[in-house]
GUTI-266535 format. One record per residue (C-alpha): z, x, y. Coordinates in pm, whole numbers, plus 50000, padded with zeros to 5 digits. Last residue first. Layout:
+-------+-------+-------+
!     Z !     X !     Y !
+-------+-------+-------+
!     Z !     X !     Y !
...
+-------+-------+-------+
! end
This chain:
+-------+-------+-------+
!     Z !     X !     Y !
+-------+-------+-------+
! 57752 ! 59175 ! 21625 !
! 57559 ! 58886 ! 21770 !
! 57729 ! 58656 ! 22023 !
! 57692 ! 58313 ! 21875 !
! 57581 ! 57992 ! 22043 !
! 57679 ! 57677 ! 21861 !
! 57528 ! 57332 ! 21833 !
! 57704 ! 57066 ! 21626 !
! 57516 ! 56739 ! 21623 !
! 57698 ! 56408 ! 21614 !
! 57680 ! 56357 ! 21990 !
! 57303 ! 56361 ! 21967 !
! 57282 ! 56036 ! 21778 !
! 57255 ! 56019 ! 21401 !
! 56972 ! 55820 ! 21245 !
! 57042 ! 55503 ! 21048 !
! 57144 ! 55324 ! 21368 !
! 56789 ! 55363 ! 21487 !
! 56624 ! 55456 ! 21814 !
! 56863 ! 55714 ! 21950 !
! 56682 ! 56011 ! 21805 !
! 56763 ! 56332 ! 21625 !
! 56566 ! 56399 ! 21309 !
! 56715 ! 56638 ! 21054 !
! 56980 ! 56445 ! 20866 !
! 57197 ! 56637 ! 20618 !
! 57519 ! 56485 ! 20760 !
! 57498 ! 56709 ! 21066 !
! 57815 ! 56904 ! 21081 !
! 57716 ! 57261 ! 21159 !
! 57367 ! 57388 ! 21082 !
! 57401 ! 57653 ! 21348 !
! 57176 ! 57692 ! 21647 !
! 57153 ! 58053 ! 21757 !
! 56968 ! 58090 ! 22085 !
! 56804 ! 58428 ! 22064 !
! 56939 ! 58753 ! 22208 !
! 56666 ! 58937 ! 22395 !
! 56327 ! 59027 ! 22256 !
! 56176 ! 59366 ! 22340 !
! 55858 ! 59332 ! 22541 !
! 55528 ! 59359 ! 22353 !
! 55283 ! 59647 ! 22386 !
! 54924 ! 59525 ! 22379 !
! 54737 ! 59492 ! 22051 !
! 54553 ! 59175 ! 22147 !
! 54490 ! 58836 ! 21988 !
! 54844 ! 58728 ! 21911 !
! 54973 ! 58859 ! 22244 !
! 54704 ! 58669 ! 22436 !
! 54777 ! 58343 ! 22255 !
! 55149 ! 58392 ! 22320 !
! 55103 ! 58464 ! 22691 !
! 54899 ! 58146 ! 22731 !
! 55169 ! 57966 ! 22533 !
! 55416 ! 58078 ! 22799 !
! 55654 ! 58356 ! 22704 !
! 56030 ! 58298 ! 22678 !
! 56262 ! 58483 ! 22916 !
! 56280 ! 58200 ! 23170 !
! 56367 ! 57958 ! 22888 !
! 56692 ! 58151 ! 22835 !
! 56815 ! 58175 ! 22476 !
! 56519 ! 58362 ! 22337 !
! 56335 ! 58161 ! 22072 !
! 55981 ! 58248 ! 22189 !
! 56046 ! 58623 ! 22206 !
! 56182 ! 58608 ! 21851 !
! 55860 ! 58449 ! 21725 !
! 55655 ! 58708 ! 21911 !
! 55857 ! 58984 ! 21743 !
! 55807 ! 58825 ! 21400 !
! 55435 ! 58801 ! 21475 !
! 55425 ! 59172 ! 21565 !
! 55605 ! 59258 ! 21242 !
! 55345 ! 59061 ! 21048 !
! 55062 ! 59237 ! 21234 !
! 55216 ! 59576 ! 21159 !
! 55264 ! 59486 ! 20793 !
! 54896 ! 59395 ! 20773 !
! 54802 ! 59732 ! 20924 !
! 55016 ! 59904 ! 20662 !
! 54817 ! 59727 ! 20394 !
! 54903 ! 59413 ! 20201 !
! 55131 ! 59345 ! 19906 !
! 55339 ! 59070 ! 20062 !
! 55235 ! 58709 ! 20130 !
! 55401 ! 58551 ! 19824 !
! 55720 ! 58746 ! 19901 !
! 55779 ! 58541 ! 20218 !
! 55863 ! 58784 ! 20498 !
! 56228 ! 58814 ! 20603 !
! 56269 ! 59170 ! 20476 !
! 55990 ! 59272 ! 20715 !
! 56239 ! 59267 ! 21003 !
! 56442 ! 59555 ! 20858 !
! 56496 ! 59763 ! 21172 !
! 56866 ! 59674 ! 21183 !
! 56827 ! 59480 ! 21509 !
! 56535 ! 59287 ! 21359 !
! 56733 ! 59208 ! 21043 !
! 57015 ! 59058 ! 21250 !
! 56768 ! 58860 ! 21460 !
! 56591 ! 58725 ! 21152 !
! 56925 ! 58605 ! 21013 !
! 57025 ! 58441 ! 21340 !
! 56694 ! 58256 ! 21362 !
! 56716 ! 58145 ! 20998 !
! 57070 ! 58012 ! 21043 !
! 57386 ! 58203 ! 20953 !
! 57698 ! 58024 ! 20826 !
! 57599 ! 58054 ! 20459 !
! 57576 ! 58435 ! 20476 !
! 57437 ! 58572 ! 20148 !
! 57237 ! 58257 ! 20076 !
! 57093 ! 58240 ! 20427 !
! 57126 ! 57895 ! 20574 !
! 56832 ! 57656 ! 20579 !
! 56821 ! 57507 ! 20928 !
! 56500 ! 57688 ! 21023 !
! 56337 ! 57613 ! 20689 !
! 56231 ! 57910 ! 20480 !
! 55885 ! 58039 ! 20385 !
! 55961 ! 58355 ! 20582 !
! 55647 ! 58406 ! 20791 !
! 55562 ! 58039 ! 20832 !
! 55927 ! 57961 ! 20913 !
! 55941 ! 58239 ! 21173 !
! 55629 ! 58099 ! 21338 !
! 55777 ! 57747 ! 21333 !
! 56089 ! 57866 ! 21514 !
! 55878 ! 58043 ! 21775 !
! 55658 ! 57736 ! 21820 !
! 55966 ! 57520 ! 21873 !
! 56082 ! 57761 ! 22145 !
! 55738 ! 57755 ! 22307 !
! 55754 ! 57374 ! 22304 !
! 56078 ! 57393 ! 22501 !
! 55915 ! 57651 ! 22730 !
! 55651 ! 57393 ! 22821 !
! 55940 ! 57194 ! 22965 !
! 56250 ! 57003 ! 22857 !
! 56602 ! 56953 ! 22992 !
! 56815 ! 56703 ! 22796 !
! 57124 ! 56919 ! 22838 !
! 57246 ! 57009 ! 22490 !
! 56935 ! 56970 ! 22276 !
! 56696 ! 57038 ! 22563 !
! 56862 ! 57351 ! 22700 !
! 56924 ! 57470 ! 22343 !
! 56556 ! 57446 ! 22239 !
! 56484 ! 57193 ! 21968 !
! 56331 ! 57308 ! 21639 !
! 56637 ! 57314 ! 21414 !
! 56711 ! 56945 ! 21448 !
! 56403 ! 56739 ! 21521 !
! 56329 ! 56552 ! 21839 !
! 56482 ! 56301 ! 22074 !
! 56730 ! 56347 ! 22358 !
! 56764 ! 56031 ! 22561 !
! 56941 ! 56125 ! 22885 !
! 56625 ! 56297 ! 23002 !
! 56537 ! 56585 ! 23229 !
! 56202 ! 56723 ! 23336 !
! 56041 ! 57063 ! 23384 !
! 55755 ! 57248 ! 23553 !
! 55574 ! 56976 ! 23746 !
! 55280 ! 57096 ! 23957 !
! 55009 ! 56907 ! 23770 !
! 55239 ! 56620 ! 23677 !
! 55379 ! 56618 ! 23326 !
! 55301 ! 56380 ! 23040 !
! 55557 ! 56348 ! 22761 !
! 55521 ! 56369 ! 22384 !
! 55762 ! 56179 ! 22158 !
! 55498 ! 55972 ! 21978 !
! 55254 ! 56263 ! 21967 !
! 55251 ! 56303 ! 21588 !
! 54987 ! 56567 ! 21511 !
! 54898 ! 56934 ! 21559 !
! 54596 ! 57025 ! 21346 !
! 54592 ! 57350 ! 21148 !
! 54278 ! 57478 ! 20971 !
! 54333 ! 57496 ! 20595 !
! 53959 ! 57466 ! 20522 !
! 53997 ! 57110 ! 20391 !
! 54214 ! 57015 ! 20689 !
! 54579 ! 57101 ! 20741 !
! 54835 ! 56892 ! 20928 !
! 55107 ! 57027 ! 21156 !
! 55374 ! 56764 ! 21218 !
! 55560 ! 56849 ! 20896 !
! 55594 ! 57210 ! 21009 !
! 55752 ! 57123 ! 21342 !
! 55648 ! 57047 ! 21701 !
! 55848 ! 56752 ! 21832 !
! 55863 ! 56778 ! 22212 !
! 55482 ! 56772 ! 22263 !
! 55485 ! 56854 ! 22635 !
! 55156 ! 56744 ! 22791 !
! 54974 ! 56862 ! 23102 !
! 54660 ! 56653 ! 23139 !
! 54288 ! 56719 ! 23167 !
! 54329 ! 56968 ! 22882 !
! 54358 ! 57346 ! 22921 !
! 54717 ! 57400 ! 23034 !
! 55005 ! 57266 ! 22831 !
! 54821 ! 57060 ! 22570 !
! 54542 ! 57315 ! 22527 !
! 54797 ! 57597 ! 22503 !
! 54975 ! 57399 ! 22233 !
! 54657 ! 57373 ! 22027 !
! 54584 ! 57741 ! 22079 !
! 54930 ! 57838 ! 21954 !
! 54890 ! 57614 ! 21649 !
! 54556 ! 57777 ! 21571 !
! 54698 ! 58129 ! 21607 !
! 54984 ! 58055 ! 21368 !
! 54741 ! 57894 ! 21123 !
! 54510 ! 58197 ! 21144 !
! 54806 ! 58422 ! 21061 !
! 54900 ! 58204 ! 20767 !
! 54541 ! 58226 ! 20639 !
! 54534 ! 58605 ! 20665 !
! 54878 ! 58621 ! 20498 !
! 54794 ! 58419 ! 20189 !
! 54842 ! 58044 ! 20196 !
! 54737 ! 57910 ! 19855 !
! 55012 ! 58123 ! 19701 !
! 55267 ! 57904 ! 19875 !
! 55149 ! 57599 ! 19685 !
! 55207 ! 57762 ! 19346 !
! 55537 ! 57930 ! 19440 !
! 55760 ! 57674 ! 19267 !
! 56118 ! 57798 ! 19314 !
! 56138 ! 57651 ! 19665 !
! 55796 ! 57571 ! 19811 !
! 55863 ! 57542 ! 20183 !
! 55540 ! 57701 ! 20312 !
! 55276 ! 57483 ! 20150 !
! 55416 ! 57129 ! 20176 !
! 55561 ! 57214 ! 20519 !
! 55209 ! 57261 ! 20656 !
! 55112 ! 56898 ! 20615 !
! 54863 ! 56725 ! 20388 !
! 54565 ! 56923 ! 20265 !
! 54294 ! 56659 ! 20292 !
! 54315 ! 56567 ! 20657 !
! 54219 ! 56206 ! 20720 !
! 54112 ! 56137 ! 21078 !
! 54355 ! 55906 ! 21249 !
! 54398 ! 55529 ! 21275 !
! 54717 ! 55413 ! 21446 !
! 54866 ! 55082 ! 21339 !
! 55056 ! 54790 ! 21491 !
! 55113 ! 54477 ! 21283 !
! 55343 ! 54217 ! 21439 !
! 55049 ! 54000 ! 21536 !
! 54738 ! 54211 ! 21491 !
! 54704 ! 54544 ! 21669 !
! 54485 ! 54817 ! 21522 !
! 54428 ! 55165 ! 21656 !
! 54158 ! 55420 ! 21723 !
! 53988 ! 55729 ! 21581 !
! 54267 ! 55970 ! 21681 !
! 54180 ! 56331 ! 21602 !
! 54456 ! 56569 ! 21490 !
! 54479 ! 56860 ! 21734 !
! 54367 ! 57216 ! 21657 !
! 53995 ! 57151 ! 21707 !
! 54064 ! 57001 ! 22047 !
! 53994 ! 56664 ! 22202 !
! 54269 ! 56476 ! 22383 !
! 54225 ! 56155 ! 22581 !
! 54299 ! 55912 ! 22296 !
! 54604 ! 56124 ! 22213 !
! 54792 ! 56032 ! 22530 !
! 54781 ! 55655 ! 22568 !
! 54769 ! 55574 ! 22198 !
! 55059 ! 55808 ! 22121 !
! 55273 ! 55676 ! 22404 !
! 55210 ! 55314 ! 22317 !
! 55304 ! 55375 ! 21954 !
! 55608 ! 55583 ! 22047 !
! 55728 ! 55300 ! 22269 !
! 55667 ! 55048 ! 21991 !
! 55850 ! 55266 ! 21737 !
! 56184 ! 55279 ! 21914 !
! 56337 ! 54969 ! 21760 !
! 56187 ! 55026 ! 21416 !
! 56217 ! 54724 ! 21186 !
! 55846 ! 54638 ! 21203 !
! 55762 ! 54990 ! 21085 !
! 55444 ! 55101 ! 21257 !
! 55165 ! 55177 ! 21011 !
! 55008 ! 55520 ! 21052 !
! 54664 ! 55498 ! 20890 !
! 54487 ! 55812 ! 20770 !
! 54110 ! 55779 ! 20747 !
! 53823 ! 55866 ! 20515 !
! 53477 ! 55753 ! 20632 !
! 53279 ! 55611 ! 20339 !
! 53086 ! 55357 ! 20548 !
! 53312 ! 55066 ! 20445 !
! 53620 ! 55260 ! 20552 !
! 53832 ! 55469 ! 20314 !
! 54208 ! 55470 ! 20360 !
! 54505 ! 55701 ! 20315 !
! 54840 ! 55561 ! 20416 !
! 55118 ! 55671 ! 20652 !
! 55451 ! 55488 ! 20673 !
! 55675 ! 55414 ! 20970 !
! 55750 ! 55582 ! 21302 !
! 56062 ! 55760 ! 21174 !
! 55867 ! 55906 ! 20885 !
! 55690 ! 55815 ! 20562 !
! 55427 ! 55976 ! 20344 !
! 55079 ! 55966 ! 20198 !
! 55075 ! 55612 ! 20059 !
! 54743 ! 55532 ! 19895 !
! 54884 ! 55475 ! 19546 !
! 55159 ! 55264 ! 19699 !
! 54894 ! 55015 ! 19808 !
! 54854 ! 54940 ! 20177 !
! 54634 ! 54637 ! 20113 !
! 54387 ! 54864 ! 19934 !
! 54394 ! 55103 ! 20231 !
! 54037 ! 55046 ! 20348 !
! 54042 ! 54673 ! 20278 !
! 54364 ! 54623 ! 20475 !
! 54223 ! 54833 ! 20760 !
! 53894 ! 54643 ! 20762 !
! 54085 ! 54316 ! 20769 !
! 54284 ! 54434 ! 21071 !
! 53970 ! 54497 ! 21276 !
! 53993 ! 54839 ! 21436 !
! 54047 ! 54881 ! 21809 !
! 53873 ! 55166 ! 21989 !
! 54082 ! 55312 ! 22273 !
! 53964 ! 55319 ! 22632 !
! 54238 ! 55446 ! 22862 !
! 54137 ! 55537 ! 23217 !
! 54336 ! 55259 ! 23380 !
! 54658 ! 55367 ! 23208 !
! 54884 ! 55079 ! 23109 !
! 54581 ! 54984 ! 22906 !
! 54672 ! 54989 ! 22541 !
! 55007 ! 54815 ! 22513 !
! 54969 ! 54579 ! 22809 !
! 54610 ! 54498 ! 22719 !
! 54714 ! 54419 ! 22363 !
! 54997 ! 54198 ! 22488 !
! 54763 ! 54016 ! 22727 !
! 54538 ! 53922 ! 22436 !
! 54215 ! 53767 ! 22552 !
! 54009 ! 54067 ! 22449 !
! 53649 ! 54109 ! 22547 !
! 53476 ! 54284 ! 22259 !
! 53237 ! 54577 ! 22272 !
! 53082 ! 54720 ! 21957 !
! 53169 ! 55005 ! 21725 !
! 53012 ! 55242 ! 21475 !
! 53211 ! 55519 ! 21308 !
! 52993 ! 55823 ! 21264 !
! 52620 ! 55857 ! 21226 !
! 52367 ! 55664 ! 21024 !
! 52268 ! 55306 ! 20957 !
! 52075 ! 55230 ! 20638 !
! 52286 ! 54935 ! 20541 !
! 52457 ! 54780 ! 20839 !
! 52787 ! 54920 ! 20953 !
! 53088 ! 54693 ! 20987 !
! 53220 ! 54684 ! 21342 !
! 53524 ! 54857 ! 21494 !
! 53629 ! 54667 ! 21804 !
! 53626 ! 54846 ! 22138 !
! 53806 ! 54750 ! 22457 !
! 53720 ! 54563 ! 22772 !
! 53902 ! 54464 ! 23086 !
+-------+-------+-------+
! end
């Protein structure tokens, strides 16, 4: 069994990241990386990673999540990278690490973050991704009183981001060699490159489906509050329609500039989905649109309204009623008549202790039995 070791480039060499072949004598590395016969993931030398990140200096830290911390790095050849460093105290992180290496190494799409390789050295386990200059989508759409970042995403750019995310999901569900359910699509897991093109990232919770498989069930519900479909949050049932639900929530967030679990100021008990639904029924759907994107033409308003309708179609209560991502991509690119959305699944903020990630991997994170999920019958 062989794997790749990232090698220092000689002066005058050209091209991308160079690598050579190394026979590994580490059974643990083989176990982590090669559970799948077809997997061939480049392995970075740990010293190169420490050099690239300045020994993981705070100045290079980009963020932190359930997996661990993310750092910016620059390799010896000038290649910028983002290094996800597995927290050594995380009990679920090793499974997410193996899952991400196994799946992402086989995926290539312009709307998916590119995995360069990984690094395993003792207790250190790291994923090395392409560095994307503009951070994550949530930084630009959830701006609060400071509208500076939001102004960088005008409506044409937001629309292209919505389309790009839809195409990335379609690739995962249908167009790649595998059928993958992401299970944790959210604004912070969509990264933006220098041209503000969206890249879906963070595949630690993703699951591989068989060619003819349509759904699966789990007793370990993991994901992010506000984005999970009701059948998954309450019954552990997930499918491509679960991702479609998350996409619908994200679309409404991009349009409104508000988080899905951020209650409306005039009605504190109403979630974003419920608020959009009420406005839709009253014929005032455009009231939800982020003010920083307004001021366009009538045709722009029509496209925005169409996107709101697509978002509502994706968050319908029954997964059978939700469109596939193939349907969504078609609806976004064509002016065909859309079906009328049915009642969405309303997930209230409830009693959640202000935590937004639901897993069973850490005692610091609430388990699913601490989440209040409610379905409302709209007035």
